[in-house]
VEXKOL-671190 format. One line per 5 residues: number of its first residue (from 1); their letters; for each residue x, y, z of C-alpha. Coordinates in steps of 0.02 Angstrom, whole numbers. Layout:
N
NUM = a = X:Y:Z | ...
This chain:
878
1 = metva = 13:-515:2321 | -86:-591:2474 | -189:-754:2462 | -350:-755:2518 | -434:-926:2581
6 = itldg = -621:-969:2536 | -722:-1114:2528 | -803:-1163:2375 | -915:-1289:2348 | -860:-1348:2519
11 = vpvsg = -672:-1351:2459 | -555:-1246:2546 | -475:-1147:2401 | -365:-991:2380 | -327:-859:2288
16 = rqgmt = -255:-697:2244 | -322:-546:2325 | -432:-441:2203 | -493:-604:2117 | -676:-608:2073
21 = ilela = -764:-777:2122 | -774:-817:1960 | -581:-791:1908 | -535:-904:2053 | -669:-1049:1996
26 = qevgv = -613:-1051:1819 | -438:-1064:1887 | -456:-1221:2010 | -570:-1281:1893 | -748:-1247:1931
31 = riptl = -881:-1210:1798 | -1001:-1056:1826 | -1077:-1019:1669 | -1098:-860:1615 | -1149:-759:1455
36 = chdps = -1088:-602:1468 | -911:-636:1539 | -751:-639:1439 | -541:-632:1496 | -529:-511:1381
41 = lkpag = -637:-376:1427 | -691:-290:1610 | -831:-394:1702 | -1013:-288:1688 | -1129:-434:1765
46 = acrlc = -1239:-411:1648 | -1326:-583:1612 | -1337:-645:1805 | -1302:-829:1732 | -1171:-817:1844
51 = lvede = -1275:-806:1999 | -1190:-882:2172 | -1241:-909:2365 | -1134:-849:2498 | -1186:-960:2620
56 = askrl = -1166:-837:2778 | -1296:-697:2701 | -1403:-848:2594 | -1397:-719:2455 | -1347:-738:2284
61 = vascv = -1219:-634:2212 | -1150:-611:2028 | -1006:-688:2042 | -891:-603:1890 | -903:-408:1969
66 = tpias = -898:-510:2166 | -707:-515:2249 | -659:-671:2361 | -655:-623:2554 | -559:-726:2670
71 = gmriq = -678:-832:2736 | -819:-847:2619 | -904:-980:2585 | -957:-1010:2400 | -1091:-1132:2337
76 = trsqa = -1100:-1136:2147 | -1250:-1278:2135 | -1365:-1264:2263 | -1543:-1263:2229 | -1577:-1064:2259
81 = vlear = -1421:-1058:2111 | -1506:-1175:2005 | -1681:-1113:1987 | -1626:-905:1983 | -1502:-948:1821
86 = rvilr = -1663:-1073:1751 | -1788:-917:1788 | -1655:-797:1706 | -1623:-929:1549 | -1847:-930:1528
91 = lmlan = -1867:-757:1529 | -1696:-748:1383 | -1810:-880:1303 | -1954:-783:1320 | -1887:-642:1216
96 = hpesc = -1786:-739:1079 | -1847:-795:926 | -1865:-989:895 | -1768:-978:760 | -1618:-1095:795
101 = lvcdk = -1629:-1228:636 | -1595:-1086:527 | -1496:-958:633 | -1308:-950:587 | -1249:-990:761
106 = gnrcq = -1383:-1123:782 | -1236:-1235:843 | -1140:-1121:938 | -1258:-1012:1010 | -1194:-1022:1197
111 = lrkla = -1409:-963:1255 | -1462:-1122:1185 | -1304:-1222:1257 | -1339:-1165:1429 | -1530:-1184:1405
116 = seagi = -1495:-1369:1347 | -1373:-1400:1503 | -1517:-1331:1613 | -1669:-1449:1558 | -1731:-1309:1463
121 = glvdy = -1839:-1346:1300 | -2002:-1231:1279 | -2041:-1089:1401 | -2208:-1077:1452 | -2185:-886:1504
126 = drmds = -2280:-744:1391 | -2168:-702:1229 | -2111:-536:1222 | -2037:-536:1056 | -1923:-415:1002
131 = fvgtq = -1989:-349:825 | -1810:-287:757 | -1757:-288:574 | -1605:-380:516 | -1456:-268:449
136 = eanpf = -1342:-339:296 | -1295:-201:188 | -1122:-215:200 | -1021:-366:174 | -965:-397:343
141 = vkrdl = -1076:-413:486 | -1246:-443:505 | -1352:-395:612 | -1524:-477:683 | -1536:-383:861
146 = skcvl = -1690:-462:876 | -1580:-598:981 | -1495:-492:1060 | -1463:-545:1249 | -1396:-356:1311
151 = cgkci = -1227:-457:1363 | -1153:-282:1324 | -998:-395:1253 | -1024:-281:1087 | -1018:-137:1159
156 = radqe = -855:-156:1288 | -754:-240:1149 | -768:-89:1051 | -731:21:1175 | -627:-92:1289
161 = lvvvg = -517:-202:1173 | -518:-122:998 | -569:69:1052 | -675:130:912 | -809:191:1007
166 = aldyf = -933:157:871 | -1062:57:988 | -1160:102:1147 | -1306:58:1212 | -1475:150:1121
171 = qrgfq = -1614:167:1193 | -1711:95:1362 | -1821:-38:1425 | -1872:-190:1320 | -1820:-38:1170
176 = arpat = -1635:-51:1240 | -1483:-104:1106 | -1314:-111:1062 | -1312:10:931 | -1212:160:819
181 = fldrp = -1220:343:854 | -1416:383:804 | -1438:201:763 | -1353:240:607 | -1296:83:494
186 = legse = -1125:15:538 | -1029:58:381 | -1081:259:409 | -1004:224:555 | -832:225:633
191 = ctfcg = -840:56:639 | -686:-56:562 | -762:-217:522 | -633:-282:654 | -755:-452:681
196 = tcval = -726:-445:868 | -913:-408:915 | -949:-557:804 | -848:-680:881 | -867:-624:1057
201 = cptga = -1100:-625:1028 | -1128:-756:1126 | -1285:-766:1003 | -1353:-772:828 | -1374:-572:840
206 = lsest = -1212:-529:767 | -1154:-637:636 | -1041:-654:478 | -1140:-572:355 | -1129:-663:189
211 = glhlg = -1027:-853:242 | -898:-921:151 | -949:-1106:158 | -1120:-1156:202 | -1093:-1339:323
216 = tvgqr = -1059:-1355:496 | -880:-1358:551 | -784:-1530:538 | -617:-1442:628 | -518:-1307:693
221 = tattc = -356:-1275:674 | -229:-1147:771 | -118:-1061:637 | -81:-874:597 | -132:-726:513
226 = sycgc = -35:-734:349 | -74:-516:302 | 37:-403:425 | 174:-427:540 | 80:-426:696
231 = gcslw = 81:-633:687 | -117:-639:753 | -153:-806:817 | -314:-888:733 | -439:-1023:746
236 = vhvse = -467:-1089:556 | -634:-1159:553 | -658:-1314:421 | -797:-1402:328 | -761:-1513:169
241 = drlvy = -602:-1448:150 | -653:-1270:128 | -637:-1123:231 | -806:-1079:336 | -739:-939:448
246 = vspra = -598:-871:544 | -626:-815:723 | -473:-744:844 | -370:-882:959 | -352:-773:1120
251 = ensvn = -246:-902:1229 | -48:-843:1228 | -96:-738:1093 | -31:-536:1035 | -224:-512:982
256 = katlc = -303:-595:1137 | -502:-599:1063 | -468:-459:933 | -422:-471:746 | -431:-327:609
261 = vrghy = -553:-361:455 | -405:-433:352 | -366:-561:500 | -566:-623:528 | -635:-591:316
266 = gsdyl = -481:-598:220 | -419:-776:218 | -576:-827:77 | -458:-805:-54 | -362:-964:-56
271 = hhpdr = -527:-1033:-123 | -496:-915:-281 | -518:-978:-440 | -387:-889:-499 | -284:-1001:-401
276 = llhpq = -110:-1079:-493 | -135:-1268:-509 | 7:-1334:-609 | 158:-1306:-687 | 179:-1205:-823
281 = arrdg = 313:-1184:-956 | 337:-1064:-1080 | 342:-1113:-1256 | 347:-1026:-1404 | 258:-873:-1328
286 = emvtl = 116:-971:-1224 | 114:-1053:-1077 | 97:-1249:-1063 | 73:-1348:-926 | 195:-1471:-874
291 = swqea = 198:-1605:-755 | 292:-1594:-592 | 426:-1710:-624 | 457:-1593:-787 | 447:-1427:-700
296 = ldeaa = 585:-1482:-569 | 711:-1527:-688 | 689:-1378:-833 | 706:-1279:-669 | 854:-1341:-569
301 = grlle = 918:-1374:-733 | 911:-1208:-826 | 972:-1138:-678 | 1135:-1226:-649 | 1139:-1205:-867
306 = iarrh = 1154:-1019:-854 | 1268:-1032:-678 | 1389:-1159:-783 | 1403:-1027:-930 | 1381:-860:-860
311 = gplsv = 1466:-881:-680 | 1353:-913:-512 | 1330:-706:-509 | 1236:-708:-646 | 1090:-794:-565
316 = gffgs = 975:-711:-431 | 843:-754:-302 | 712:-663:-231 | 606:-727:-90 | 482:-697:21
321 = tqctn = 389:-608:157 | 251:-691:153 | 333:-872:149 | 373:-958:304 | 536:-956:418
326 = eenyl = 571:-1144:319 | 538:-1095:150 | 627:-934:158 | 811:-1037:225 | 790:-1158:103
331 = fqkla = 763:-1026:-39 | 929:-960:19 | 1016:-1109:41 | 946:-1150:-143 | 1036:-1007:-217
336 = rigvg = 1201:-1029:-81 | 1236:-1195:-96 | 1112:-1261:-238 | 1156:-1132:-381 | 1308:-1055:-304
341 = tpnvd = 1270:-863:-311 | 1247:-750:-177 | 1143:-667:-245 | 969:-643:-114 | 849:-545:-71
346 = ngarl = 685:-544:-18 | 532:-417:6 | 619:-333:165 | 707:-217:-7 | 542:-136:-21
351 = qaass = 560:-69:177 | 608:-147:321 | 784:-170:259 | 802:-15:306 | 763:-21:498
356 = ilamr = 855:-208:492 | 999:-129:419 | 1002:26:541 | 972:-55:683 | 1087:-215:670
361 = eelgi = 1223:-66:636 | 1204:31:793 | 1155:-94:919 | 1184:-266:867 | 1014:-312:844
366 = agath = 904:-339:700 | 709:-348:756 | 577:-234:869 | 673:-225:1047 | 513:-246:1158
371 = pldel = 333:-342:1113 | 178:-258:1065 | 89:-290:1253 | 228:-176:1335 | 153:-7:1206
376 = eyarv = 5:-42:1344 | 125:18:1486 | 221:129:1411 | 193:339:1449 | 244:429:1309
381 = ilvig = 233:344:1119 | 282:441:971 | 212:357:808 | 324:421:673 | 297:369:473
386 = aqple = 168:250:519 | -6:237:493 | -48:87:628 | -227:90:623 | -221:53:437
391 = shpva = -85:-44:418 | -58:-160:573 | -227:-121:674 | -172:-227:818 | -37:-136:855
396 = syaik = -130:13:868 | -275:-62:995 | -120:-55:1095 | -80:110:1081 | -257:167:1075
401 = ravkh = -282:85:1249 | -126:152:1328 | -193:328:1305 | -384:298:1353 | -359:178:1486
406 = rgakl = -191:230:1546 | -166:412:1541 | -19:395:1407 | 42:553:1316 | 22:503:1112
411 = iqvsp = 140:614:1003 | 96:578:819 | 201:607:679 | 77:627:538 | 49:723:386
416 = vedgl = -122:661:388 | -258:697:519 | -341:513:574 | -413:430:740 | -239:411:836
421 = srmas = -192:613:795 | -360:627:852 | -327:551:1026 | -136:627:1004 | -82:746:1151
426 = iwlrp = 36:827:1010 | 37:799:836 | 161:851:735 | 124:873:534 | 248:865:411
431 = wpgse = 250:887:226 | 267:710:192 | 468:647:175 | 539:751:320 | 533:652:459
436 = grill = 677:627:458 | 714:804:485 | 589:815:624 | 646:674:708 | 857:762:699
441 = ailra = 749:911:767 | 676:805:923 | 845:730:949 | 956:885:959 | 833:941:1074
446 = vvesk = 813:801:1178 | 1032:798:1207 | 1020:984:1235 | 887:970:1387 | 991:836:1473
451 = gssmp = 1124:924:1475 | 1249:793:1350 | 1377:830:1286 | 1350:858:1068 | 1455:784:948
456 = gwmee = 1522:894:800 | 1363:842:668 | 1213:895:791 | 1291:1064:861 | 1307:1128:667
461 = ldpka = 1125:1102:642 | 1016:1274:640 | 865:1209:724 | 759:1340:620 | 845:1292:449
466 = llept = 799:1102:498 | 638:1148:516 | 576:1255:381 | 535:1128:244 | 442:1015:361
471 = lveaa = 300:1159:406 | 305:1110:598 | 358:1255:714 | 490:1246:835 | 400:1265:977
476 = aveea = 285:1103:933 | 455:1000:919 | 525:1064:1094 | 366:1025:1187 | 373:829:1095
481 = agsls = 557:815:1164 | 517:888:1336 | 379:759:1348 | 494:590:1293 | 632:669:1392
486 = strcc = 490:668:1553 | 514:480:1577 | 601:295:1515 | 447:220:1480 | 442:298:1306
491 = alvfg = 390:190:1151 | 447:223:988 | 335:164:858 | 394:189:665 | 348:112:486
496 = rglsg = 372:126:321 | 336:322:299 | 511:329:394 | 613:187:334 | 543:195:167
501 = gpggk = 594:351:115 | 723:432:67 | 901:413:172 | 760:293:269 | 917:180:359
506 = eavrv = 991:347:424 | 816:403:497 | 806:262:595 | 974:263:661 | 922:436:722
511 = lvrla = 778:365:786 | 868:212:862 | 987:348:960 | 838:455:1012 | 789:293:1115
516 = valgc = 970:282:1189 | 950:459:1228 | 800:441:1310 | 856:297:1396 | 724:178:1333
521 = lgvgg = 768:36:1298 | 788:-130:1413 | 618:-48:1520 | 468:-111:1521 | 340:25:1425
526 = gglyp = 492:90:1323 | 557:11:1180 | 583:11:987 | 442:-51:872 | 476:-58:656
531 = ldraa = 305:-131:591 | 350:-236:472 | 213:-235:326 | 228:-423:304 | 182:-570:408
536 = ntqga = 362:-635:402 | 476:-492:342 | 551:-513:509 | 580:-699:477 | 631:-700:312
541 = cdmgt = 795:-584:359 | 818:-708:497 | 827:-832:386 | 966:-750:282 | 864:-710:146
546 = laefl = 964:-547:107 | 1108:-485:29 | 1218:-445:170 | 1182:-577:290 | 1161:-767:318
551 = pgyrp = 1050:-851:425 | 1085:-764:606 | 1131:-605:552 | 1296:-667:498 | 1400:-556:396
556 = agdpr = 1382:-638:227 | 1569:-579:189 | 1644:-638:365 | 1766:-775:330 | 1738:-842:477
561 = arqem = 1530:-840:470 | 1551:-962:310 | 1659:-1071:397 | 1497:-1077:520 | 1380:-1114:404
566 = arvwg = 1545:-1266:317 | 1491:-1347:476 | 1313:-1355:456 | 1282:-1362:284 | 1450:-1482:239
571 = keppq = 1499:-1344:89 | 1552:-1173:103 | 1416:-1034:27 | 1510:-893:-95 | 1610:-762:-52
576 = gkgmt = 1554:-593:-15 | 1404:-493:0 | 1271:-520:-156 | 1183:-413:-255 | 1020:-330:-195
581 = lpqml = 874:-314:-281 | 881:-151:-368 | 1081:-208:-400 | 1001:-372:-471 | 865:-280:-594
586 = eaasr = 1008:-163:-640 | 1118:-307:-687 | 991:-396:-788 | 951:-223:-901 | 1152:-244:-918
591 = gelra = 1141:-420:-957 | 1230:-470:-826 | 1112:-531:-722 | 1040:-680:-849 | 901:-774:-734
596 = lfvmg = 815:-741:-568 | 711:-855:-469 | 531:-761:-378 | 460:-827:-241 | 312:-759:-172
601 = enpaq = 349:-571:-243 | 273:-470:-384 | 440:-360:-398 | 347:-323:-620 | 176:-205:-493
606 = llpgk = 268:-153:-338 | 417:-57:-430 | 423:74:-542 | 425:23:-729 | 611:-11:-755
611 = areal = 592:-161:-644 | 458:-246:-785 | 595:-200:-948 | 743:-279:-815 | 620:-416:-784
616 = rglef = 592:-455:-968 | 740:-466:-1049 | 805:-605:-933 | 836:-744:-1014 | 773:-850:-879
621 = llvqd = 643:-783:-746 | 576:-939:-630 | 413:-892:-526 | 351:-980:-378 | 172:-920:-324
626 = ifpsa = -18:-943:-268 | -92:-827:-411 | -50:-766:-581 | 35:-593:-551 | 112:-465:-669
631 = ttela = 290:-561:-639 | 205:-725:-687 | 170:-647:-855 | 343:-626:-888 | 382:-781:-804
636 = hlvlp = 471:-941:-944 | 404:-1074:-781 | 276:-1048:-661 | 278:-1140:-524 | 108:-1156:-399
641 = aagfl = 110:-1169:-220 | 0:-1193:-88 | -62:-1043:17 | -15:-1029:193 | -186:-1131:242
646 = ekdgt = -122:-1271:139 | 50:-1312:232 | 144:-1297:418 | 292:-1196:442 | 317:-1060:560
651 = ytsle = 324:-867:569 | 417:-761:661 | 308:-590:698 | 380:-391:712 | 403:-423:900
656 = rriqr = 521:-568:847 | 383:-691:906 | 379:-892:839 | 240:-956:794 | 167:-1113:699
661 = iraac = 59:-1100:551 | -28:-1270:521 | -123:-1353:382 | -305:-1347:354 | -368:-1355:191
666 = sppgg = -286:-1480:47 | -200:-1371:-103 | -294:-1345:-253 | -245:-1446:-406 | -71:-1461:-404
671 = arpdc = -16:-1343:-303 | 117:-1392:-190 | 209:-1331:-14 | 334:-1204:-59 | 450:-1331:58
676 = wilsa = 401:-1478:-60 | 450:-1391:-201 | 625:-1296:-121 | 661:-1474:-70 | 651:-1572:-214
681 = llkrt = 754:-1408:-301 | 908:-1443:-179 | 892:-1644:-206 | 930:-1585:-400 | 1043:-1456:-403
686 = aqlpe = 1181:-1507:-234 | 1124:-1698:-232 | 1065:-1664:-40 | 911:-1785:21 | 742:-1713:40
691 = yetpa = 670:-1637:199 | 531:-1751:259 | 425:-1619:351 | 452:-1418:395 | 485:-1486:556
696 = dvmke = 650:-1570:493 | 723:-1414:385 | 674:-1314:571 | 791:-1432:674 | 939:-1373:549
701 = isqav = 878:-1202:564 | 918:-1226:750 | 1085:-1253:702 | 1111:-1140:579 | 1023:-976:676
706 = pqmrg = 1106:-962:849 | 955:-862:908 | 838:-985:872 | 941:-1123:961 | 819:-1184:1080
711 = vrytr = 673:-1165:959 | 591:-1357:904 | 428:-1387:834 | 341:-1483:991 | 402:-1326:1110
716 = lenep = 280:-1226:974 | 136:-1309:1000 | 78:-1235:1133 | 151:-1067:1167 | 250:-950:1028
721 = ifwpc = 458:-937:1086 | 525:-762:1061 | 708:-770:1007 | 853:-741:1059 | 797:-916:1123
726 = vdsta = 971:-1018:1131 | 907:-1127:1283 | 782:-1283:1244 | 689:-1254:1376 | 661:-1061:1393
731 = sgeri = 534:-959:1271 | 659:-839:1245 | 691:-640:1281 | 532:-544:1262 | 617:-380:1303
736 = llrge = 801:-350:1247 | 940:-235:1315 | 858:-257:1502 | 981:-213:1604 | 1117:-139:1491
741 = tpesh = 1161:20:1432 | 1172:12:1232 | 1291:148:1162 | 1261:179:964 | 1384:138:832
746 = gglep = 1448:196:669 | 1473:347:610 | 1293:448:568 | 1260:539:393 | 1116:649:418
751 = wrllg = 1162:738:274 | 1051:616:192 | 901:673:313 | 932:844:237 | 853:850:60
756 = seead = 705:945:13 | 589:940:-119 | 577:1058:-250 | 413:1116:-329 | 370:1085:-498
761 = pefpf = 218:1183:-588 | 198:1061:-706 | 154:932:-575 | 115:1004:-414 | 40:877:-325
766 = lavea = 134:771:-206 | 55:591:-238 | 76:484:-63 | 56:299:-59 | -53:260:115
771 = dslhg = -77:92:198 | -236:23:166 | -356:-73:303 | -427:-185:167 | -269:-217:47
776 = vgsga = -82:-288:79 | 44:-281:-52 | 19:-291:-247 | -165:-347:-175 | -125:-529:-256
781 = rsgra = -219:-619:-93 | -328:-451:-26 | -392:-408:-214 | -442:-583:-234 | -544:-568:-48
786 = rrlra = -718:-576:-101 | -771:-470:63 | -637:-373:61 | -639:-314:-119 | -827:-293:-119
791 = fspqt = -800:-155:31 | -630:-66:-61 | -654:-122:-247 | -537:19:-334 | -398:157:-290
796 = qvwin = -440:324:-213 | -358:489:-207 | -416:617:-64 | -386:770:-86 | -420:904:-2
801 = psema = -600:994:-22 | -549:1160:-64 | -423:1096:-198 | -583:983:-260 | -680:1137:-273
806 = rlelg = -542:1214:-389 | -521:1108:-491 | -701:1068:-527 | -722:878:-468 | -868:806:-390
811 = qktqv = -876:680:-258 | -833:494:-326 | -756:548:-491 | -633:474:-603 | -448:572:-623
816 = rllsr = -290:519:-691 | -170:561:-589 | -12:611:-699 | 181:598:-691 | 319:581:-790
821 = wgelr = 343:436:-794 | 174:352:-797 | -12:363:-745 | -137:304:-646 | -323:321:-620
826 = atala = -432:336:-466 | -580:384:-383 | -567:572:-313 | -648:579:-150 | -649:770:-65
831 = rpeip = -559:730:123 | -531:870:240 | -403:779:332 | -292:798:202 | -181:969:183
836 = tgilw = -166:1061:28 | -48:998:-105 | -52:806:-67 | -142:683:-161 | -190:540:-20
841 = vipga = -172:360:-138 | -270:223:-49 | -226:82:-165 | -395:-56:-215 | -434:-220:-206
846 = pglgi = -304:-234:-391 | -168:-163:-284 | -127:-23:-398 | -21:101:-286 | 65:250:-371
851 = aglvp = 250:126:-404 | 210:160:-591 | 215:354:-562 | 378:349:-468 | 565:370:-539
856 = wswdp = 666:227:-524 | 791:250:-389 | 846:175:-213 | 929:210:-80 | 1123:202:-78
861 = gsgvv = 1119:147:101 | 993:21:126 | 942:-32:-70 | 782:-5:-5 | 686:54:-191
866 = qtrms = 596:202:-183 | 408:177:-213 | 289:308:-100 | 296:480:-167 | 313:557:-336
871 = rvrld = 273:723:-414 | 90:732:-531 | -42:827:-594 | -245:791:-589 | -335:779:-740
876 = kgl = -522:700:-752 | -527:526:-807 | -598:486:-987
């Protein structure tokens, strides 16, 4: 790229062609004040505070929108520039209320800061007050537009970054202000309350509606969000050991200047009074408090005693997709070395195990092939079995930006209309559970269009019969296949609607083969993107907290893999593959599994009723968590753990990005970090020295996990690392399979995707559990986040309006969903985007999904428990 030389404040500097004066000044360390500029937004030139003087013409130009030109001589602090800035600041202050002492952003207001730097106190201009009322009806954002300086950051963030379109300029002249369509309240608009506008607003015009904790922020800590698998970077602002507010951390992050409503407003659950504070043991049916010494001795003693009496296979371990890499690593090490059992699993068995196993078998890798920012460079994006608007909002922003700003073609496969389907060039609307059939039909059409030879099983597929149960027309499938075949820059995005359904593993294998047929692996703008639900689903599996794998995806049944681990641990792990979670629960029902250690998961609530009965029958149930749950109610011993803002460690996001989490607050009461607890248990069970810090655990992980050989805490201080990273100087491979021609391996079993649902007159509706923007998992955390719960207080069921009328149900009527296995109470809402025959269940803050309505079943190919769909009837609630 051509270099352009200019003179800046008398100093020769050079920059890239196309840079603005402001960008070059920032690059060389020359500060130019601005209120309307942000690196994440397109320049607007709205505030005019960034004026600089062109020496040749003596004109003042806005540096944020003026490109550099060869030979330019620019002054950033000439007398004319400084006087113009003072005039602009005085004009802004003349239209700004004098309420700094009571403003929520008083100490963070950029207007106040710039005025102070310019030596401006009281303004001698005539006041031009703007009398606009404060709006604070929702629990997230307070608007006081009398403080608005019309920088336009909120509008540009809404339209450029999150691509919602809820805000634009309203009215003209002195009455102009950012507003929703027809100036409706935010809660009545398309706004998702992601908080991006609040974070970018330079004044108190936008602020948090109800603060978590009053006080001047004493410190800010860089960490990573604990909700979904996007791995957003946060600044956590703390005062007096309590969270005050959260803001996005843009540098070297996946989210840049954005967050979602959960990341921005959902971390106050850590201060909820329900927190577990002390170890507790069941004595004569009652829970009594123990010291940590007593609790650790009892936990280790009971696990070892049961392993001695009934054999190591009588003990199981169920780890957490919310706990850190270090904690999951120690957890599986405790199982395999401390107790000697191979029975290790984690929360990925509720969905992601399908994609982990399928991609491992087909491609030899177990994770997304590309980082999320590559979505913005895709020319065609297929979204199937996923609701990224709700489950992974930051990923959805990238998809929407690709469509709106770069003209990408979006193909949405979803039974329900949403914001993505309205942007889609092609929307395939299948019956829930038939997405695998759609994939088979698309793959067949792509192979046929490319003139490639078809395997025998593919030739035998009758396209018409294949699509009949899906309710999707063959012409639409062929159009989708044609669009996908038009470029190698295809991004394939999928979620639990595909991987967590019947035959989920085979469905993902078909998707992988589609990616291979399209040639979209290893190229920019292409790739496979499994949307992991939890913050550390990827990391928990990387650490070997799966029955099938030792750390680093070494096969658990491979003797050579066990020998490699023995060189790290000094002892071989037990032989063979252990039991998966459903296998452990079935063994518990038969009396073969006697003890189970559950860390940071709630299987009693997330799984069908048989799971609770199996847990109830255990001789010893040990639970380690931060809150009471349906699982702790059954426990014999409960250990209180620290939350994500109360400990150090690392998460690995869905894009294989390894990032630090850091302690910003102290754990309440006697709660302790999971690493501390597990290290103490390893000392008692395996006579190993305790790890002093999570950094020490990471040193061992770098020896045990080949993909993370080059990872060190010192390297993670300033930037993330992608695995595989085998070199201590490299930042890892962002795009996998680059320059390779991958080939799929193993025999496909398409018949697993060809089952069709049978109608049941007694239970005429299909209830489908949807993803919720305001809740995740069992709701233990989001259900205790005050503002999330206020906005989504109860479980909802969305119903087609015609069926609401037929059933004589009014809006917000309390109803019961009944199946052959249980019932669920919910609030009925008429929503035209829901097809007839389907009940779309949105779990409320308590996290009550449809698991209690579902029969006990699991996919034999992946062990994933089926919890998402069930046949039900609908009754009016009492």
